[in-house]
C-alpha positions as CSV (number, residue, x, y, z in Angstrom):
1,M,-29.5,-9.3,2.2
2,D,-26.0,-8.8,4.0
3,E,-23.9,-7.1,1.7
4,Q,-21.0,-8.8,-0.1
5,P,-17.0,-9.2,1.2
6,T,-15.6,-6.6,-1.9
7,D,-12.6,-8.6,-3.3
8,P,-9.6,-7.2,-2.7
9,K,-7.4,-8.3,-5.9
10,P,-8.6,-5.7,-8.5
11,A,-7.4,-3.3,-6.3
12,F,-4.0,-4.3,-5.3
13,H,-3.8,-4.6,-9.4
14,L,-4.9,-1.4,-10.0
15,Q,-2.5,0.0,-7.3
16,F,0.4,-1.9,-8.0
17,T,0.4,-1.5,-11.5
18,T,-0.1,2.5,-11.5
19,A,2.9,2.1,-9.1
20,I,5.6,-0.1,-11.3
21,Q,4.1,2.5,-14.3
22,S,5.3,5.5,-12.2
23,L,8.6,3.9,-11.2
24,T,9.4,2.6,-14.5
25,D,8.7,6.7,-15.3
26,Q,11.3,7.8,-12.9
27,I,14.1,5.3,-14.0
28,T,13.5,6.9,-17.8
29,T,14.5,10.0,-16.3
30,L,17.4,9.0,-13.9
31,P,19.8,9.8,-17.3
32,N,18.7,13.0,-17.4
33,L,19.7,14.5,-14.4
34,R,23.2,15.7,-13.4
35,T,24.9,11.9,-12.7
36,G,26.3,11.6,-8.6
37,S,23.6,15.3,-8.0
38,S,22.3,14.7,-5.0
39,Q,18.9,14.8,-7.0
40,Q,20.2,11.7,-9.0
41,Q,20.7,10.7,-5.5
42,D,17.1,10.9,-4.1
43,L,15.2,9.9,-6.7
44,I,17.5,6.3,-6.6
45,S,16.7,6.6,-2.9
46,A,13.4,7.1,-3.2
47,I,12.8,4.6,-6.2
48,L,15.1,2.0,-3.6
49,S,12.2,2.8,-1.3
50,K,8.9,2.6,-3.6
51,I,10.6,-0.9,-4.7
52,S,10.9,-2.1,-0.9
53,A,7.5,-1.0,0.3
54,L,6.0,-3.1,-3.0
55,T,8.0,-5.8,-1.9
56,H,6.4,-5.7,1.5
57,D,2.8,-4.8,0.0
58,L,3.1,-8.0,-2.2
59,K,4.1,-10.4,0.5
60,D,1.4,-9.1,2.6
61,A,-1.7,-9.8,-0.4
62,A,-0.1,-13.1,0.0
63,N,-2.2,-14.4,1.7
64,Y,-5.5,-14.1,-1.4
65,L,-3.5,-13.6,-4.6
66,P,-3.5,-17.1,-6.5
67,G,-0.1,-18.2,-6.9
68,Y,0.2,-17.2,-10.7
69,D,-0.2,-14.0,-10.3
70,Q,2.3,-13.1,-7.1
71,R,4.6,-14.8,-9.9
72,I,3.6,-12.1,-12.8
73,Y,3.8,-9.6,-10.0
74,S,7.3,-10.9,-8.5
75,E,8.8,-11.1,-12.3
76,Q,7.6,-7.2,-12.8
77,L,9.3,-6.1,-9.6
78,K,12.9,-8.1,-10.9
79,A,12.4,-6.9,-14.4
80,T,12.0,-2.6,-12.6
81,T,15.4,-3.6,-10.1
82,D,16.8,-4.7,-13.2
83,A,15.9,-1.4,-15.3
84,L,16.9,0.5,-12.2
85,N,20.6,-1.1,-12.1
86,T,20.9,-0.2,-15.7
87,A,20.1,2.7,-16.3
88,R,22.2,3.8,-13.1
89,K,25.7,1.5,-14.5
90,A,24.1,4.0,-18.2
91,S,24.4,6.9,-15.9
92,A,27.6,6.3,-13.7
93,P,30.6,9.1,-14.5
94,R,32.6,7.4,-17.1
95,T,36.1,6.9,-16.9
96,K,38.5,9.3,-18.2
97,F,42.2,7.8,-20.3
98,A,45.3,9.4,-19.5
99,F,48.8,9.4,-20.4
100,K,51.5,7.1,-18.3
101,A,54.6,6.6,-19.5
102,R,56.1,3.3,-20.6
103,A,58.6,1.7,-18.7
104,R,62.6,2.0,-20.2
105,G,63.4,-0.5,-21.0
106,D,59.9,-2.1,-22.0
107,A,61.3,-4.9,-24.7
108,S,57.9,-4.2,-26.7
109,S,58.4,-0.6,-26.8
110,S,59.3,1.2,-30.1
111,S,61.0,4.2,-30.5
112,S,58.9,6.5,-31.9
113,S,56.9,6.3,-29.4
114,S,57.5,7.1,-25.7
115,S,54.5,7.0,-24.2
116,T,50.9,4.6,-24.2
117,I,47.3,5.3,-23.6
118,T,45.5,3.1,-20.9
119,T,42.4,3.7,-18.4
120,P,42.5,4.3,-14.6
121,T,41.7,2.2,-12.0
122,P,37.9,3.1,-11.4
123,P,38.2,4.6,-7.3
124,P,36.1,1.3,-5.3
125,P,32.4,1.9,-4.4
126,A,32.0,4.0,-1.2
127,T,31.9,2.3,1.8
128,A,29.1,1.9,4.5
129,S,31.0,4.2,6.6
130,T,31.2,7.0,3.9
131,P,29.4,9.4,5.9
132,K,25.5,10.9,4.3
133,Q,24.9,13.8,3.2
134,P,21.7,15.5,4.9
135,S,19.2,15.8,2.4
136,T,15.7,17.4,1.9
137,T,14.2,17.0,-1.8
138,T,11.4,17.1,-3.7
139,T,11.9,15.0,-7.0
140,A,8.8,14.3,-9.9
141,T,6.5,12.4,-7.2
142,T,8.6,12.1,-4.1
143,T,9.5,14.0,-1.2
144,T,12.3,12.8,0.6
145,L,14.2,13.7,4.3
146,S,16.9,11.7,5.1
147,N,20.4,11.2,6.4
148,L,19.7,13.8,9.6
149,T,21.3,13.5,13.5
150,S,20.0,15.8,16.2
151,T,17.9,17.5,14.6
152,R,14.6,19.5,14.6
153,T,12.7,20.3,12.0
154,H,8.8,19.9,9.8
155,T,7.1,17.1,8.2
156,P,8.2,18.6,4.5
157,P,4.4,19.6,2.5
158,A,3.4,17.8,-0.4
159,T,2.9,19.2,-3.9
160,T,0.3,18.7,-6.0
161,D,2.5,16.6,-8.3
162,S,4.9,14.7,-5.2
163,T,2.2,13.1,-3.7
164,I,4.9,9.6,-1.5
165,L,6.8,11.3,1.4
166,S,10.3,9.0,2.4
167,L,12.2,9.8,5.5
168,S,15.3,7.2,6.3
169,N,18.1,7.2,8.1
170,L,17.1,9.7,10.4
171,T,19.2,9.2,14.1
172,S,17.7,11.1,17.9
173,C,15.7,13.5,15.3
174,I,12.2,15.8,16.3
175,I,10.0,15.5,13.3
176,T,6.9,17.9,13.9
177,P,4.1,18.7,11.2
178,Q,3.5,21.9,9.6
179,S,2.4,24.9,12.0
180,Q,-1.6,24.6,10.1
181,S,-1.6,21.0,11.0
182,Q,-1.2,21.1,14.7
183,S,-4.9,23.0,14.8
184,P,-8.1,21.6,15.1
185,Q,-9.6,23.9,13.1
186,T,-8.1,22.4,10.2
187,N,-9.2,19.2,9.7
188,N,-7.6,16.4,7.4
189,N,-10.1,17.0,4.1
190,N,-8.7,20.6,3.9
191,N,-5.3,19.7,3.4
192,N,-5.4,20.5,-0.4
193,N,-2.4,17.8,-0.7
194,P,-2.2,15.3,1.4
195,F,0.6,12.9,1.3
196,T,-1.2,9.0,-0.5
197,T,2.1,7.1,0.6
198,A,5.2,7.0,3.5
199,T,7.8,5.1,3.5
200,I,10.0,5.4,6.6
201,T,12.8,3.8,7.1
202,S,15.9,3.3,9.3
203,I,14.3,5.8,12.0
204,T,16.8,5.2,15.8
205,T,15.9,7.3,19.1
206,S,13.4,9.8,17.3
207,I,10.0,11.2,18.1
208,L,8.4,11.3,13.8
209,I,4.9,13.3,14.3
210,I,3.9,12.3,10.7
211,L,0.2,14.8,10.6
212,P,-2.4,15.3,8.3
213,Q,-3.1,12.1,7.1
214,I,-1.8,9.7,5.1
215,S,-4.3,8.8,2.3
216,G,-3.2,5.5,1.2
217,P,-0.4,3.0,2.8
218,T,1.9,3.6,5.3
219,H,5.4,1.7,5.0
220,L,8.2,1.5,8.1
221,T,11.1,-0.4,8.5
222,N,14.0,-0.9,11.5
223,L,12.2,1.6,13.4
224,T,14.1,1.5,17.0
225,S,13.6,3.3,20.5
226,S,11.2,5.7,18.8
227,I,7.7,7.5,19.2
228,L,5.8,7.7,16.1
229,V,2.1,9.5,16.0
230,I,0.4,9.3,13.1
231,S,-2.8,8.7,10.9
232,C,-3.1,6.9,8.2
233,H,-5.3,4.6,5.9
234,Q,-2.9,1.2,6.2
235,F,0.0,0.3,8.7
236,R,3.1,-1.7,8.0
237,L,5.5,-2.0,10.4
238,H,8.5,-4.4,10.0
239,D,11.6,-5.2,11.6
240,S,11.3,-3.0,14.8
241,K,11.6,-2.8,18.2
242,N,10.9,-0.7,21.8
243,L,8.7,1.7,19.7
244,D,4.9,3.8,21.5
245,I,3.1,4.8,18.4
246,Y,0.2,7.1,18.9
247,L,-1.7,5.5,15.6
248,S,-5.6,6.3,13.6
249,C,-5.7,3.7,10.8
250,R,-8.8,2.9,8.7
251,G,-7.4,-0.8,8.3
252,R,-6.0,-3.3,10.3
253,P,-2.6,-2.4,11.2
254,I,0.2,-4.9,10.8
255,I,3.2,-5.8,12.1
256,E,6.3,-8.5,11.5
257,R,9.4,-9.4,13.2
258,C,8.9,-6.3,15.4
259,S,9.1,-6.9,19.6
260,N,7.6,-4.3,22.1
261,I,5.5,-2.0,20.2
262,R,2.6,-0.2,22.6
263,V,0.5,1.5,20.7
264,A,-2.4,4.1,21.5
265,R,-5.2,6.5,19.8
266,I,-3.5,9.5,18.7
267,P,-3.9,12.2,21.7
268,E,-6.8,14.5,21.9
269,R,-4.7,17.3,20.6
270,W,-5.0,15.7,17.3
271,A,-8.1,13.9,18.2
272,H,-9.4,15.8,14.2
273,L,-7.0,14.3,12.7
274,R,-8.3,10.7,13.0
275,V,-9.5,8.7,10.1
276,D,-13.0,8.4,11.9
277,A,-12.6,12.0,12.1
278,D,-14.2,13.0,8.5
279,G,-17.8,12.2,9.2
280,A,-17.2,9.8,6.3
281,G,-17.9,7.0,9.0
282,G,-15.7,3.6,8.9
283,E,-14.3,2.5,12.1
284,D,-11.1,3.0,13.8
285,R,-9.1,-0.3,13.9
286,W,-5.2,1.7,15.4
287,D,-6.1,-1.3,18.2
288,Q,-6.6,-3.9,15.8
289,V,-2.6,-5.3,15.0
290,D,-2.5,-8.8,13.3
291,D,1.0,-10.1,14.0
292,F,2.5,-11.9,11.6
293,N,4.5,-13.6,13.2
294,W,1.6,-14.6,16.1
295,L,-0.9,-16.3,14.7
296,K,-1.9,-17.9,17.3
297,E,-5.8,-18.7,18.0
298,G,-7.0,-17.0,21.4
299,R,-3.9,-15.9,22.7
300,R,-2.3,-12.1,22.2
301,S,0.6,-11.2,20.3
302,P,3.6,-10.7,23.3
303,N,5.1,-8.6,20.4
304,W,2.8,-5.5,21.5
305,R,0.3,-3.9,23.3
306,V,-2.0,-1.0,23.9
307,M,-0.8,0.6,26.7
308,E,-2.6,1.5,30.0
309,E,-3.2,5.1,31.0
310,G,-0.4,7.1,32.1
311,E,2.1,5.3,30.0
312,G,3.2,7.2,27.0
313,V,3.9,11.2,26.6
314,D,1.9,13.5,28.4
315,E,0.5,16.8,27.2
316,E,3.8,18.1,29.4
317,G,5.7,16.2,27.4
318,W,4.1,17.0,24.0
319,G,4.4,20.4,24.7
320,R,8.1,19.9,25.2
321,V,8.2,18.5,22.0
322,L,6.0,20.8,19.7
323,E,7.7,24.5,21.5
324,G,11.2,23.2,20.7
325,V,12.1,23.0,24.9
326,G,15.1,20.8,24.4
327,G,16.0,18.1,21.5
328,V,15.9,14.8,21.3
329,E,19.6,14.6,22.1
330,D,18.8,16.3,25.5
331,E,18.9,13.2,28.4
332,D,16.3,14.3,30.1
333,L,13.8,14.1,27.7
334,R,15.2,10.7,26.1
335,R,14.6,9.0,29.2
336,K,11.5,10.5,30.4
337,L,10.2,10.0,26.7
338,L,11.7,7.1,24.4
339,P,11.0,3.5,25.0
340,G,13.5,1.1,25.4
341,L,15.7,3.0,26.4
């Protein structure tokens, strides 16, 4: 007897409501953090990233969720966003009182009073040109690496509580795995605290090697002229171009509003971290990409393709990336490895 297909709606409901509850718990902690501290700002950034990821999840699930359910989930997202805005206002710095002398000759001034209490105009909000401070932090559930330029560093390790990885605003960076992830003797099942979710946004001319395996979904937005190596359960890429992706994925990868995307299977040096290397069965669907902007039957999307033999990074190139011989700011390395330059 043929096995009946599994209804995805209950699993989506559980994942979505659990994430909303986690966000609610994080939002309630905001007023307890020091106003304006890096810890508070990183938590806000992580919450915003997760809300964005859930929005993409809901959009991707529209093909099987009833309209009523979609409306309920959308209302929950809006309520969570409103709660975040309220918490941010409540924890904003309080305006201070200042004494300001009245102008001489003021007809309304009295002889018994020479000053009045006024509230100064608060400073204007920071503009987009305000420099962002580099940050590597761990909050209650999220490990964040953000605002780095021309930097070589490792993927932050997961912890028992912090199982969400957030990477954002990286330019000309090389992010490599912790040393134990590079060895074939270390299987992804032996990683005691894997990240369950990854959110990657605003990456330019960088090389990201996100290993070991992300046990849940990975959401990527606004990546340009970069290289990505990743093993995950679900892969969803939005608003990106000129990427070389070395991928292992249990679900069918999804791209949307993307162009010039090349995919290849994770290189042999990390074959032990592929999703089908754990002996649990299941197919590695790294090359079964669904382009949501190209739904024409029988015609391949022009926005992505599988790398041909001889394309991409060779063993010498991976050696340069991993062993620290040259950084992404090295013009020779940029021309040789990064796509779209």
